[in-house]
N, C-alpha and C positions, 0 to 999 in steps of 0.2 A: 566704223563699228566700234562701240565702246566696250569696256571691260565686261559689262553685263551680257552683251551680245556674244562676245567671244566665249564667255563662260557657258552660255546656253548652247552654243554650237559645239563646244568641247564636250559638254555633258551628253548631248544627243549622239555625237560620234562615239563617245565612250560606251554608251548603252548599245549602240549598233554593233560595235566591235565585240563587246562582251557576249551578246546574243550569238553572233557568228562563230566566235571561238567556242562558246559553250556547246553550240550545236555540232561543231566539228568534233569535239571530244565525245559527245554523245553518239554521234554517227560511228566514230572509230570503235567505241565500246560495243556498239551493236554489231559491227562487222567482225570484231574479235570473237563474239559469241555466236556468229553466224545466224543472226536473226533474219529470217526471210522477209524480203520486201523493205528492208531498212534503206532509207535514202536520206540524203542531206536535206532535202526539202522537208521531209517528215520530221527530221531532227530539229530544224529551225522552228517549225510550228510547235513541236512538243516543248522546246525551250521557252518560247514566248508564252505559251499557255501555262507552262509550269511556273515560270517566274511570277506571272500575275496571280495564279491560283495559290501558290505558296505564300505570296505576299499578303493576300486577303486572309488566309487561314492564320498566319502569324499575327496580323493586325487584330483579328477578332480574339484570339486566345491570349494576347498580350494583356488584356484587361483583367485576367484572372490573377489575383495577388499571389506572389511568391513563386508558384509553379507554372505560371502562364507561358513563360519563355521556353521552359523545358517541353511542355505539351505542344507549343507551337513548332518547335524544332522537330519533334517526333512526328507530328501531324504533317508537316511540310515534306518530310521524307516519304511518308505514305502517299501524299498527294502526287509528288513527282513520279513515284513508282507506278501509281495508277495511270497517270497520263502517259508515261512511256509504254505501259501495257496496252493502252487503247490505241495510241498512234502507230505502234509497231506491230499490233495484232499478235501478241505473244502471251505467254503465261506470266503470272505474277512473280514467280520465282526467277524466271529469266529476266524479267523487267527489273527486278531488284538487283540482279547481278550486273545488268547493263548500267544501272545507276551507280553501283559500287565501283565498277571499273572506270566510269566517267569521273567520279570523285577522285580516284587514285591518279588518273591521268592528269587531272587539273592540278592536284597538289604537286605531283612530280614536275610538271612544266613550270608551275609557279616558283618552286624552289630553284630549279635550274636558271630561270630568268632572273630571280633575285640574286643568286650567286654571281651570275655574269654582270648584272648591274653593279653589285658591290665591288667586284674586281675592277670594272671599268672606271667607276667614279669614286672608288674608295679613297684615294689620295686627295682628291679635291674636296670630298665631304669632310674628311678629317681635318683639313686645313681651316675649315669654317668653325670648328669646335672652339669654345672659349677655353682659354688656358688657365 
């Protein structure tokens, strides 16, 4: 298998892992807020549909000069909250809180993993810096 094949396999695995982790954080957020009927399976489906829908919305709004990216970001949030609301059969307000807690969990875990990675590899990365 060549470099292209390995890159393709790595990319697909990365997408699968991102979906599974994103769904895990979404499910944890729903459990924290005691959303009835929240399951990991629904979280996986909501994550997949949300990624696709938010991507489409961002793509379309990106063609608007100057403010398209801002509108795309805001619209993507509303799309994700709407999808969470529909998949978890909850109110818009509770779905927004689920999304917000999901984002906070994702940021906290990312920072923790980043710090651990920096501590573990810090010396070896610094040795590669030009002098």
